[in-house]
N, C-alpha and C positions, 0 to 999 in steps of 0.2 A: 502496499500501501501506498502512495506517493503522492505529491501534490506534482500537478501537472500544469495546472489553468488556475491565476488569481485575479481578484477583482476586489480592486480598490477603489472604495466608494468617495470620492473628494465633491465633500462640499463647498468649501471654500471657505466657511466658520471654523473657528477655533479647534476645532476636531480634524481638520485634514491630514495637519504636520504630520501628527500621529499617527494616522492611515496610513500613510502613503509613504514615510521612510520604514514601518515594518512591514508594507506588503515588500518595500523592494528587499526590503533585509532576508524575507522567505524567498522572493523570487532567486535570490542569491545561493540562498541556503540549498534549496530543491531545485536547480539548473530547472527553473521555472518561467511559464508565457505567465506575464500580468498587464492588466488590463486599466487602466485611469480611467473609471468614467465618472462624467457628471452629468446631470441633468438641471438643464435652465429652465427657469418656471416662465410657465405659458401664459403670454398678454391676455391672449384668448379668458383666462379662467377669470381675470379680474372685468373682462367685461359681463363675462354670463352673471357674476356675483352682484355686478352693479345693477345690471338689470332684474334678478330677481327682488336688491331691494326698492326696486324702484324709483332709482336716482339717478342722477344725471351728473356725477360729482369727477368721473374722468374727460379726461380732455386729452387729443389727441399730441397734446405735448408733454404730457404726462405718461401718455402710452411705451414713445417714443422715449423719453428718459427713464422706465421702466427696462426697457429693451436693452438701452444703450450702458445701463450698467450691470444687467444679466450677464452681456456680452463680456464687456470689459471683466467679471470676474470671472467668466469661465475662461478669459485670456489667461489671469493670473493665475487660475489655479495649473491650468496645464502647463506653465511658464515653473510652478513649482515643482508640477509632479517630473517635468524633463531635467529638470534641476537636482530630485533626487535621484534619478536612473542616474546622471553622470557621476554623480558622490561616490553611485556602488559601479560604475564601470559599465554602464549600460546606455543604448540608445535608445530612442526613441523612434519605432518605425511609420514607415507611411504605406506598408504593406499591409492587408488585411489578415486577422488572422488565421485563416486555413493557410493563406499562402505561407505563413513562416509553422505551418506542424513540420515537425521532424528534421526541424534546425538544432544544428547544435549549440549549448550553451541558450543563455535565457533571452525571451525577446519580450517588447513592451510597446502595445498600442495604444493611444489616445482613444477615448467613442464618448461626442457629447450628445447627447439626446434632447428634448423637449415637453417639458410636462411633468406629474406629479413624481418628486424624487423617490419619498419610499415604494410606490408601489413600482419603477420603474428598476430600481437597485433590484427589490426581491423581485420580481422576473429574469433581470438579466443575471441575477446570480447562482439561479438552477443549472446554467451550464459550465460552473468553475466547481473546484475541490475546493476552496475557499474565498470566503469572504472577510476582508480586512475592511473595518467601520470605527471610524472614530468617537470618542464619547468625551462630548464634549460638555462646559459647564451645567447645560441649558439641563441637560441629560441628568446630571445631577441633583440639580433641583425637579426634574422629570421625570423619574427612571422609566415612563412608558412613552420614551420617542417611539414617533413613529416609524421611522427607518429602521430601528434597533427591531421593535416588533412587529414590523412588519416582512422583514428581510428575515429574524425567525420562524417565522410561523408561517411565512409562506413558501421559501428557497428552499427547504430541504438539506440547505447546507448546514456547514460548520461555519459558526462567523465568530471571528476575532475584533472585539473588542479595546481599543487601544487609545491611551490615555494621550492628552492633548502633547504631552511631549514625549517620544518614546523613551524606554529605560533603556541604559544601558548594555543588559540585558538580557535574551528572554528563549525559554525554552532550557536552561540550562539544569534548572531544577523546577519540576512540574507535580503539580498537586492535582487529583480527581476526587471532584465532589461523589460522594458515590451514596444512592438511595435503593438500588437496586432494581430500579424502572426502567423500563425502556428509553427513558429519554437518556438516562444515565449510560446504558448502554452505549447509544451513540455518539456521547460525548468521548466516551473510552476508543470507539472507532476512529472519529477524527481525529484526535490526537494521538493516536499514532503515529504518523509522519513523524512526529517531537519525540517520540520517544527514544529512538533509536540511538539518539545523539546527547540524550539528556543524561545528567550526571546521578541524580538521583527522581525517584518517583515514588509517590504518597501517597495512599489512597485510603480517602476520610470519611467515615462514616461517623452518622451522628445519632444518637438514640443506640437502642437494644434492636429494633429489626432487621437491621441490614449488615448484621457484624457475619452470618453466615457467605451469604451472595456476593461480599466484599470479598471472601476468603477462594471465590469462585473465580471473581474479577484477577485477583490475583495467578488463579491458573490460567487461566487466560489469557494473560500477556504472559508468563514464562512461555506460553509455546511460540510468543514471537519474540522470543528472548530479550525481552524486556524484566529486568528484574525489578521486583518494587517490595514494598513494605506498606503496611496497614497499620492505621491511626484509629484507633475508635474514642471517640468521644462521646462523656452519659451525657446524657443532655441534663441543662442547667436550667432551670425556674427562672423566667424574668429575660430570658436571651433567643433571640431566633433559630431556629437551625441554620440560615443564612449568616447570622452573626458568626454564630460558631464554627459555620465551616468557615470563615474568612480573617479569625482571629486564629485560627490551626496553621489554612495554610500558612499565613505569615509570620506563626510563630515555627515553623519548619520551614523557611525560609524560601520560599516559593516564588517563581519571578514570571509564573503563570498559572491559573487557575479553571482546570478545565470543569462544566458544568452541564447538564444538562437544562434547558431554558424554558419556561413557561408548563412548569408541569401541569399545574392543572392551567383553562384559560385566563387571558389576562384580566377580566373581570372579577374573576374571585380571587387570583392574586392581587390586584386592587384594595378590592375590600376586606379581605379574609387574611390578606398577606401572605409571604411567600418567600423561598429562601431567592427566587430570580430578582426579585423589585428588592429584598432587602440590599440585595448586592452590588446590583449596578447603580441603586441608589449611593452606596459610599467608598466604592471600592477605586482605586488607583493602579491598583495590579492587573494586568491584559487579563482580560476573562477570554475564552473560548468557550463557547456555548454553542450547544443545537436542540433541538424541538421535534 
């Protein structure tokens, strides 16, 4: 199992730099193809909204300025993506992805689309082995970022959430959050390409229910020549599973935490809490999530 194609979603906000940097590092590590993907907002959506509100606040001048700003932001993000590639010894290709297949060495392309970013990222992500999204300050305040949520729920692919500033090391010490669920299994599969080169791997289970299945996860990883250890954390009153998982991963010195995302539907996570919501809301540790 390896990573051959990586999607780096670059919005141009504070989250983009970390996502692009980690995507380039992963492309170098796996000798993989990376696509920088940027969705420009569609001015027609403004017109539809204006019509629905029964107002006429939009003018031709405003729409032109909106379009010019979107074009300028897209150009800025493309230049930042190209600069990150250059730092890692890669070049931005003018060829289509299908023309690059089979070439020796990593490759990179840039793709711009127009429309609602979260939906377009989720759809495009289905055709990549790994998706890297940035995690901005807005996401810290609102864990239910549309881009994160839609990509997790609709792409079927592992998603790496990168902090705004990429850490110096990632993937050397990996923690896997384990609760015996199908999402946890998919997280284990999604992180497998990283495990071969990891210095240490730890499986963290919270509570009494998942100790035996965590042992089975250890056996599974052993078949893939991955030596891991298990850390069991008793449930602590007043602390959520997400808080305990994140705290234990930090104690183990992890630089990447892999876990299942949204084991319940997002609305249930919002009203009743959940590990995904807890961890996305506070973690500055890079996360690999699957649903």
